C-alpha positions as CSV (number, residue, x, y, z in Angstrom):
1,M,15.2,-240.9,-76.2
2,D,13.7,-237.3,-76.4
3,F,14.3,-235.3,-79.3
4,E,12.4,-232.1,-78.1
5,L,14.8,-228.9,-77.7
6,T,14.2,-227.0,-74.4
7,E,12.0,-223.5,-74.7
8,E,15.6,-221.6,-74.0
9,Q,16.7,-224.0,-77.0
10,K,14.2,-222.8,-79.7
11,L,14.2,-218.8,-78.5
12,I,18.0,-219.2,-79.1
13,R,17.2,-220.4,-82.4
14,E,14.6,-218.0,-83.2
15,T,16.7,-214.9,-81.9
16,V,19.9,-216.2,-83.6
17,R,17.6,-216.8,-86.7
18,D,16.0,-213.3,-86.6
19,F,19.7,-211.6,-85.8
20,A,21.1,-213.6,-89.1
21,E,18.3,-212.3,-90.9
22,R,17.9,-209.1,-90.3
23,E,21.7,-207.9,-89.5
24,I,23.8,-210.1,-91.7
25,K,21.8,-211.2,-94.7
26,P,21.4,-207.2,-96.1
27,V,25.5,-206.7,-95.7
28,A,26.7,-210.5,-96.4
29,K,27.4,-210.1,-100.3
30,E,28.7,-206.7,-100.2
31,L,31.4,-207.6,-97.0
32,D,32.2,-211.1,-99.2
33,E,32.9,-209.2,-102.2
34,K,35.0,-206.8,-100.6
35,A,36.5,-209.2,-98.0
36,M,35.7,-207.2,-95.2
37,F,35.6,-208.1,-91.8
38,S,32.8,-206.5,-89.9
39,Y,33.7,-205.1,-86.5
40,D,29.9,-204.0,-86.4
41,L,28.5,-207.4,-86.6
42,T,30.9,-208.9,-84.4
43,K,30.1,-206.3,-81.6
44,K,26.2,-206.7,-82.6
45,M,27.1,-210.5,-81.8
46,G,28.8,-210.0,-78.6
47,E,26.0,-207.7,-77.3
48,I,23.2,-210.7,-78.1
49,G,25.6,-213.3,-76.1
50,L,26.9,-215.1,-78.6
51,F,30.4,-215.0,-77.8
52,G,31.4,-217.4,-74.5
53,M,27.8,-218.7,-74.6
54,N,28.7,-222.3,-73.0
55,I,31.4,-220.4,-70.4
56,P,30.1,-220.0,-66.9
57,E,28.5,-216.9,-65.8
58,K,31.9,-216.3,-63.0
59,Y,34.3,-215.3,-66.1
60,G,31.6,-213.2,-68.3
61,G,29.9,-215.9,-70.4
62,Q,26.0,-217.2,-70.6
63,G,26.7,-220.7,-69.0
64,L,24.8,-222.3,-71.5
65,D,25.2,-226.0,-72.6
66,T,27.5,-226.7,-75.8
67,L,23.8,-227.7,-78.0
68,S,22.6,-223.8,-77.6
69,Y,25.9,-222.7,-78.7
70,I,25.6,-225.1,-81.6
71,I,22.3,-223.7,-82.7
72,S,23.7,-220.1,-82.8
73,V,26.7,-221.4,-85.1
74,E,24.2,-222.8,-87.0
75,E,21.9,-220.3,-87.6
76,L,24.6,-218.0,-88.5
77,A,25.9,-220.5,-91.2
78,R,22.6,-220.3,-92.5
79,I,22.6,-217.1,-93.6
80,D,26.7,-216.3,-94.1
81,G,29.5,-218.8,-93.8
82,S,32.0,-216.0,-92.7
83,Q,30.3,-214.7,-89.6
84,A,29.6,-218.1,-88.7
85,A,33.5,-218.9,-88.9
86,T,34.3,-215.8,-86.5
87,L,32.1,-217.2,-84.0
88,A,33.1,-220.8,-84.0
89,A,36.7,-220.1,-84.1
90,H,36.7,-217.5,-81.4
91,N,34.5,-220.0,-78.9
92,S,35.4,-223.5,-79.8
93,L,39.5,-222.8,-81.0
94,G,39.9,-219.3,-79.0
95,I,38.2,-219.6,-75.6
96,G,38.3,-223.3,-75.4
97,P,42.0,-223.9,-74.3
98,L,42.2,-221.1,-71.9
99,I,39.2,-222.2,-70.3
100,E,40.1,-225.6,-69.9
101,Y,43.4,-225.7,-69.1
102,G,44.1,-221.7,-68.1
103,T,44.9,-220.7,-64.8
104,E,42.6,-219.2,-62.6
105,E,44.6,-216.2,-62.9
106,Q,44.7,-216.6,-66.8
107,K,41.2,-217.4,-67.2
108,L,40.4,-214.0,-65.1
109,K,42.8,-211.8,-67.2
110,Y,41.5,-212.7,-70.7
111,I,38.2,-214.3,-71.0
112,P,35.5,-211.8,-69.0
113,Q,36.7,-209.7,-72.7
114,L,36.5,-212.4,-75.0
115,C,32.6,-212.5,-73.7
116,T,31.6,-209.6,-75.0
117,G,32.6,-209.2,-79.0
118,E,35.1,-206.8,-78.5
119,A,37.8,-208.8,-78.2
120,L,39.0,-211.9,-80.3
121,W,41.4,-215.0,-79.8
122,S,42.9,-216.9,-81.9
123,F,44.7,-220.5,-81.9
124,G,47.9,-221.3,-83.2
125,L,48.4,-224.6,-84.2
126,T,48.5,-224.9,-88.6
127,E,52.1,-224.1,-90.0
128,A,53.2,-224.3,-93.8
129,G,54.9,-227.8,-93.3
130,A,52.5,-229.1,-90.8
131,G,48.6,-229.0,-91.7
132,S,47.5,-232.5,-91.2
133,D,50.4,-233.9,-89.2
134,S,50.2,-231.4,-86.4
135,R,53.1,-233.0,-84.6
136,G,55.6,-231.6,-87.8
137,S,55.3,-228.2,-85.6
138,K,58.8,-226.5,-86.3
139,T,58.0,-223.2,-84.1
140,T,60.4,-223.5,-81.1
141,A,60.5,-221.9,-77.4
142,V,63.2,-221.8,-75.0
143,L,63.0,-221.1,-71.5
144,D,65.2,-217.8,-70.9
145,G,65.5,-217.3,-67.3
146,D,61.7,-216.2,-66.5
147,E,61.2,-216.1,-70.2
148,W,60.2,-218.0,-73.3
149,V,61.8,-217.1,-76.5
150,I,59.7,-218.5,-79.5
151,N,60.6,-218.6,-83.3
152,G,58.9,-219.5,-86.1
153,S,55.6,-219.0,-87.9
154,K,51.7,-219.9,-88.5
155,I,49.5,-220.0,-91.1
156,F,46.2,-220.2,-91.7
157,I,45.0,-219.0,-88.4
158,T,41.2,-217.3,-88.0
159,N,40.6,-214.3,-85.8
160,A,44.4,-213.5,-85.7
161,S,45.1,-210.0,-87.5
162,V,42.2,-207.8,-86.9
163,D,42.6,-204.8,-84.3
164,I,40.3,-206.6,-82.1
165,S,42.8,-209.8,-82.0
166,V,44.2,-209.8,-78.4
167,G,46.5,-212.9,-78.6
168,C,47.0,-216.4,-79.6
169,T,47.4,-219.7,-77.7
170,V,50.5,-220.9,-79.8
171,Q,51.8,-224.6,-80.0
172,V,55.9,-224.8,-79.8
173,V,58.4,-227.5,-79.7
174,S,59.3,-226.6,-76.2
175,G,62.7,-229.5,-76.2
176,E,63.3,-233.3,-76.8
177,E,62.7,-236.4,-75.3
178,N,64.4,-239.8,-76.0
179,G,64.4,-238.3,-79.5
180,K,60.8,-236.8,-79.6
181,K,59.8,-233.5,-79.5
182,I,58.2,-232.2,-76.7
183,F,54.8,-229.8,-77.5
184,T,54.2,-227.1,-75.2
185,T,51.5,-224.5,-75.8
186,I,52.1,-220.8,-74.7
187,I,49.8,-217.5,-74.8
188,V,51.2,-214.6,-76.7
189,E,49.4,-211.1,-76.3
190,K,49.1,-209.0,-79.7
191,D,51.3,-206.5,-79.2
192,T,54.5,-208.3,-77.9
193,P,57.8,-207.6,-79.7
194,G,58.8,-209.2,-82.6
195,F,55.2,-210.8,-83.3
196,R,53.5,-210.1,-86.3
197,R,50.7,-211.1,-87.8
198,I,49.9,-210.6,-91.6
199,P,46.3,-210.9,-93.0
200,M,46.2,-213.4,-96.0
201,H,43.8,-212.2,-99.0
202,G,42.6,-213.3,-102.2
203,K,40.6,-216.4,-100.4
204,M,37.8,-218.5,-102.1
205,M,35.7,-218.4,-99.4
206,W,34.8,-217.0,-95.7
207,R,36.0,-213.9,-97.4
208,A,34.5,-211.7,-95.0
209,S,36.0,-213.8,-92.0
210,D,39.8,-212.7,-90.7
211,T,42.7,-215.3,-91.6
212,A,46.4,-214.5,-90.9
213,E,50.3,-215.7,-91.2
214,L,51.8,-215.5,-87.6
215,F,55.5,-214.8,-87.3
216,F,57.8,-215.3,-84.0
217,D,61.2,-213.1,-84.5
218,D,62.4,-213.8,-80.9
219,V,59.1,-213.1,-79.0
220,R,59.6,-213.1,-75.8
221,V,56.9,-213.7,-73.1
222,P,56.5,-214.3,-69.5
223,K,56.9,-218.1,-68.4
224,E,53.8,-217.7,-66.5
225,N,52.3,-217.2,-69.9
226,L,52.6,-221.3,-70.3
227,L,49.2,-223.1,-70.7
228,G,48.8,-226.2,-69.1
229,K,51.8,-228.1,-68.4
230,V,55.6,-228.1,-70.5
231,G,54.7,-231.3,-72.6
232,E,51.1,-231.5,-73.0
233,G,51.0,-228.9,-75.9
234,S,49.8,-231.9,-78.7
235,H,47.2,-233.0,-76.0
236,I,45.5,-229.7,-75.8
237,M,45.7,-228.8,-79.3
238,L,44.1,-231.7,-79.8
239,H,41.5,-232.1,-77.5
240,T,40.1,-228.6,-78.7
241,L,39.9,-230.0,-82.1
242,D,37.5,-232.3,-80.6
243,G,34.8,-229.6,-79.2
244,G,36.1,-227.5,-82.9
245,R,34.5,-230.3,-84.9
246,L,31.2,-229.6,-83.4
247,S,31.2,-226.0,-84.8
248,I,32.5,-227.1,-88.2
249,A,30.2,-229.6,-88.3
250,A,27.1,-226.6,-87.3
251,M,28.8,-224.6,-90.1
252,G,28.5,-227.6,-92.4
253,L,24.6,-228.2,-91.3
254,G,23.9,-224.5,-91.5
255,C,25.3,-224.2,-94.7
256,A,23.3,-227.3,-96.2
257,Q,20.3,-225.7,-94.7
258,G,20.8,-222.1,-96.3
259,A,21.3,-223.6,-99.4
260,F,18.6,-226.5,-99.2
261,E,16.2,-223.4,-98.4
262,L,17.5,-220.7,-101.7
263,A,17.0,-224.2,-104.0
264,L,13.9,-225.1,-102.4
265,N,12.5,-221.5,-102.9
266,Y,13.7,-221.0,-106.8
267,A,12.4,-224.1,-107.3
268,N,8.9,-223.1,-106.5
269,E,8.9,-220.1,-108.2
270,R,11.0,-220.7,-111.7
271,K,8.9,-221.9,-114.4
272,Q,9.7,-224.0,-117.0
273,F,7.3,-225.6,-119.6
274,G,3.9,-224.2,-117.7
275,K,4.8,-225.4,-114.4
276,P,7.4,-224.7,-111.3
277,I,10.8,-226.8,-111.9
278,S,9.7,-228.4,-108.2
279,K,7.1,-230.0,-109.8
280,F,9.6,-232.3,-111.9
281,Q,10.7,-235.1,-110.1
282,I,14.1,-234.9,-110.9
283,N,14.2,-231.8,-108.9
284,A,11.4,-232.7,-106.5
285,F,14.2,-235.9,-105.8
286,K,17.3,-233.8,-105.7
287,L,15.2,-231.8,-102.9
288,A,14.1,-234.9,-101.0
289,D,17.4,-235.7,-100.9
290,M,18.5,-232.7,-99.5
291,A,16.0,-232.6,-97.0
292,T,16.5,-236.3,-96.1
293,K,20.7,-235.2,-95.6
294,I,20.3,-232.4,-93.3
295,E,18.0,-234.5,-91.1
296,L,20.3,-236.9,-90.6
297,G,23.3,-234.5,-89.9
298,R,21.1,-232.5,-87.6
299,N,20.6,-236.0,-85.8
300,L,24.2,-236.8,-85.6
301,L,25.0,-233.4,-84.6
302,Y,23.0,-233.1,-81.7
303,K,23.9,-236.7,-80.1
304,A,27.2,-235.7,-80.1
305,C,26.3,-232.1,-78.3
306,W,24.2,-234.7,-76.2
307,L,27.5,-236.4,-74.8
308,K,29.1,-233.6,-74.2
309,D,27.1,-231.9,-72.4
310,N,26.5,-235.3,-70.3
311,G,30.1,-235.6,-70.0
312,K,30.6,-238.9,-71.6
313,P,32.8,-239.9,-74.6
314,Y,32.1,-238.3,-77.9
315,S,35.0,-237.8,-79.4
316,K,33.8,-240.4,-82.2
317,E,30.5,-238.8,-82.4
318,A,32.2,-235.2,-83.5
319,A,34.5,-236.6,-86.0
320,M,31.4,-238.6,-87.7
321,S,29.4,-235.3,-87.4
322,K,32.2,-233.4,-88.5
323,L,32.7,-235.7,-91.7
324,Y,28.9,-236.0,-92.5
325,C,27.7,-232.5,-91.8
326,S,31.0,-231.1,-94.0
327,E,30.2,-233.6,-96.7
328,I,26.4,-232.9,-97.2
329,A,27.4,-229.6,-97.5
330,K,29.2,-229.9,-100.3
331,E,26.3,-232.0,-101.9
332,V,23.3,-229.8,-100.8
333,A,25.4,-226.7,-102.3
334,D,26.2,-228.5,-105.5
335,E,23.1,-229.6,-106.2
336,S,21.3,-226.2,-105.3
337,V,23.4,-224.5,-107.9
338,Q,22.3,-227.1,-110.3
339,I,18.7,-226.5,-109.5
340,H,19.4,-222.5,-110.2
341,G,21.2,-223.6,-113.4
342,G,22.9,-220.8,-115.0
343,Y,21.7,-217.8,-112.6
344,G,23.6,-220.1,-110.0
345,L,26.7,-218.9,-110.7
346,M,26.0,-215.3,-110.9
347,K,27.3,-213.6,-108.0
348,D,23.9,-211.7,-108.1
349,Y,22.8,-215.3,-106.1
350,D,23.5,-216.2,-102.8
351,V,24.2,-219.7,-103.5
352,E,27.0,-219.1,-105.5
353,R,28.7,-217.7,-102.1
354,F,27.2,-220.8,-100.6
355,Y,28.9,-223.2,-103.0
356,R,32.5,-221.3,-102.3
357,D,32.1,-221.0,-98.8
358,Q,31.3,-224.9,-98.1
359,R,34.3,-226.0,-99.9
360,L,36.5,-225.2,-96.4
361,L,34.3,-227.4,-94.9
362,Q,36.0,-230.4,-95.9
363,I,39.8,-229.0,-95.1
364,G,39.7,-227.3,-92.2
365,E,39.9,-228.2,-88.8
366,G,41.0,-231.7,-89.9
367,T,40.4,-232.8,-93.6
368,S,37.6,-235.4,-94.5
369,E,40.2,-238.2,-94.8
370,I,41.9,-237.4,-91.3
371,Q,37.9,-237.6,-89.6
372,R,37.8,-240.7,-91.6
373,L,41.5,-241.8,-89.7
374,V,40.2,-240.7,-86.4
375,I,36.9,-242.6,-86.9
376,S,38.5,-246.3,-88.1
377,R,41.1,-245.9,-85.1
378,L,38.1,-245.2,-82.8
379,I,36.0,-248.1,-83.9
380,G,39.0,-250.6,-83.8
381,C,40.9,-250.7,-86.8
């Protein structure tokens, strides 16, 4: 087994870490406080090639492997969950289904602009009554001549309402067969009549990322906007979530790493009873456990990426990585706040934001409970 990163992967980590510390860190607190999406940072992330990293060069991407992309998400999350969320949702959930299931015409039409940081794409799966049960979707599409007519709504959709969000891949119910719903995916562009995108405010976490509700009122799109085949919608969405789990795992890993570093630095600087609090065994052991969990999470996640890049089954490891990394993000962020004491509860300290940001990770893109269900089935239960 070779655990050494390639020189290119090491350079990517260094480049993204420098970018995150230089460009994102100085403004992360203000963006979070104002719940403000940053067009400037999104454009800059595009300029250094973070969008479409693992997309073939013929479509405007970088042609890199999965691990290189995951390292980038990890490094952004080490500084700010909101910017990591923008990148992860766009690359995995936004571009992912287009590159895997789109026709050549669809790929050439949409993907090049999505690799620049000047346009975003969203993934319309979740509904008010269809979260963990994705097959509970009620949004419908009926073929009327040469057009699909869509009615319904979606909720908690990332990258969907900002001005540079140019479209959404939407799961719809396109009919029934033997009493069972037929699920299909359809591309809907942002300015289509009847398509409304409403920003969601008042979030506890990822306050500088864009989250929206989507409404479809007799939205008509050409039948050529079908993504994949009729009846493949559920498969397309769930397969896309496999890759998305790697991104959320990377966000959990990066969040844990950032919270750990904040705790370690604070423990070495803060003095009580005449010495740094890191010298007290209770805190030293907390930090040792945090570092161990992060190392375990990183090895599991990187193995899942290796499996994917080598064309091997990776669904089980992706679910395990998402589960474990999101859970350790919770544990590490909580212990980091504990080490900070009262200061950890104040917005002046970054750990307060990390503590809030980690909470979505056990819910988004499949709850921890759903990951355990997926894993249990894959191990033969």
